[in-house]
Each structure stands twice: as C-alpha cells, then as structure tokens.
C-alpha positions, 0 to 999 in steps of 0.5 A: 450601662444601657449604652454598653448593652446596646453596643454589645447587642449591635455587635452580636447582630453584626456578627450574626449577619456576617456569619450568615453572609459567610455561610451563604458564600460557602454555599454559593461556592460549593454550588458553583464547584458542583456545577463546574464538576458536572459540566466538566464530566459531561464535556469529558463524556461527550469528548469520549463519545465523539472519539469513539464515533470517529474511531468507528468511522475510521474502522468503517473506512477499512471495510468495503461493501457492495456499491463501494469502489475498489481502487487498485494502484498499479504501474501503467508501464509494467506489462503484462501485469498492468499497462496502458493499451493502444486504445487508451484503456488500462489492461493487464493480467493483474488488472483482469484479476482485480476487476473480476474480484471487484465484480464478484464483491459488487464493487466498482473497479477503478484502475489507478495508475501511480508513480511506482516510487510514490506507491506508499504515499498513495496507499497511506493517503487512501488514494488507492485501496491496494497495490496490485501489480507484480508487487514483490513480497520478499523484503517487504513482509512487515510493511504491508498487509499481504494476500497469499502469494499468487505467483513465483518470479525471478530477477534475471538479466536480459541482453542482446543475442549478439552481445557476447554476454552469456553469464553474469561474469560477462557483465563486468565493464558493462552498462546495466539498467534497472527500473527505479524502486524495483525488486531487481534494483533491491537485489542488485543493491544487496550484491555489491560484489556483482554491481562493483564489476559494472561500468555503471548501473543506470535507472529508468522509470519503466521497462519500456524505456529500458528495452528501447535503450537496449535496442539502441545499444545505450545499455548492455543489459537489463535486470528485471522480472522474468515474467515481464521479460518473457512477455516483453520479448514475445511482444516485441518479437525481440531476439534478446535473450535471458541469461540462465543465471538468476539474480534472485527469486521472489513471490508476488502478492497484493499489498494492502495498508498495514492493518487493513485485514478486513479488505484483504480477507474479502479479496483473498476469499474471492480469489480462493473462489476464483481458483476453485472454479477455474477462473484464475487459470482461464485468465492466466491462460489468456495472458501467458498461455498457461496457468502460471499462478500458485493459487491452490497449488 
C-alpha cells in the first residue's frame, strides 16, 4: 500500500513537472513569435520608408534648380535650329533660345548633340533633359510632355531650278531623299499614293548630305522642313527652289520626358517672359530676318 502511494506521488510529480515544462515551452514560443512579428513589422516599415525616400529622390531628379545643368538634345546637322559651326562650337536658333532660358534660370547650359533616331533613348536614360531642335509635335502629342508650340512649319519639296519639276505630280519616276526619322519621312509614309509614284525614296542621316546629293544630281528632290530649306538655300546661295505644294504642316515644340511637367513649366514660364520683353523676337530677327515664332501671338 505504501509502495503504491509512493508510486502515485511520483507520477503526480512527473506530471506536474511535465506540465511546467509544457507551459514554459508555450511561453517561449509565444515570446519568439511576438519578437518575430515585431521584427517583421519594423522591417516592413523600414522598407516603406526607404521606398518613400527613393521616390522623393526620383521626383527630385525631375526638378531643376539654380546651379544645376540644363542639357538640351539636338541634331548637330540641322541648321539653322542647331548645328556645328566652323569654329567647332554648337550654335543655332533653338540653342540660342535654350541658352537664354538656362541663363535666366541660373542653370549651366549644355548643348548635347545626339543621333536623331536615338533621341528617345537619350531622353529616357536622362542623358538629356529635353529635345529642342525643330522638334515636330504633330503625331507625337502623347509621347512627350510638351511646351507650347513656338513655330509653325511645313514639309516641302526642294528641287533644282532646271529640273523641270514644278509640282508633286512631276516627281513621278524621280528619286526623292528624306532625313531618317524626320517629319517629312513620317508624312511621306502616310501618303502611299504619292510615294508609290517615286522611282525610289532614299534616306539620309542629315540634310547637309541631302543637299550635296541634290547638287551632284544623285537625287531629284528633297522632302524637308520649310524653315530649314529656306535657310539652306540662303546659306548655300543655291538656285534650287521650293515647290509651292505643301506635303504637310506642323508645329515645333520642346519635348520633355513624359510626366516631367515641373521642368517643362519652368522652361515655359521663362519663354513667356522672353516673349513679353522682346528677347525671342530679337533672337528670331538675328537668325531669320524677322520674328517667325508664334509665342504670344
């Protein structure tokens, strides 16, 4: 009987000890889980804070302040809008406007020549802040954040004076050249009826080459911007002529990366000031002999 009582007491002791261990394990597990939950929450809050910080930094990259650079992408073979001068410097009507804007905003102006067919990549990568170089808005309205249009332009054909070509109908069986990825190329691509009459439609990297091809007789006509055509004819003292028939009309604007409204607004406000005080008219007079812009008109 005594032995049985002792056995029962020992069993109860073991059960109590076991229960104590079980309760201790549950407490330890609960504490560990609480700790993990706290650490997880803290990590999540840290990640969110870092994401917010990165977002703020990204937003800051869109803004430009005094002392920063203002890098303008342009085609260095597109006179008079932007080109390389004989002394090796970059100049042109658009670049003159851009530099004045940068000066007034307290920014350092950088003229960055680009391959025209790589302009979107340059803008997306942040190599340039905008495309400012006789850049056509028509057909690209939703691809960039635009300034107000500042110039009207037309797509025309330039031919040699003694070519016998007087209308677009006379281009049948002729070789026509256009700059790659230009507004003139886009307009021709939309007029299959006209281009179907050409002997061929050739592409060139720039209009300087196109005029040399026309002068050598390797092409019969150039499709191009009227603003550039008039400047080239005057510069070269060429007897080539512009056909009266217009291929297409368009407006020039300054293209910023889609969504970069802050920088666009800074530039636009400055251009408005320049229009009001007559600076834009003065720059236009210098390059074209008259004010050919549409600002404030």
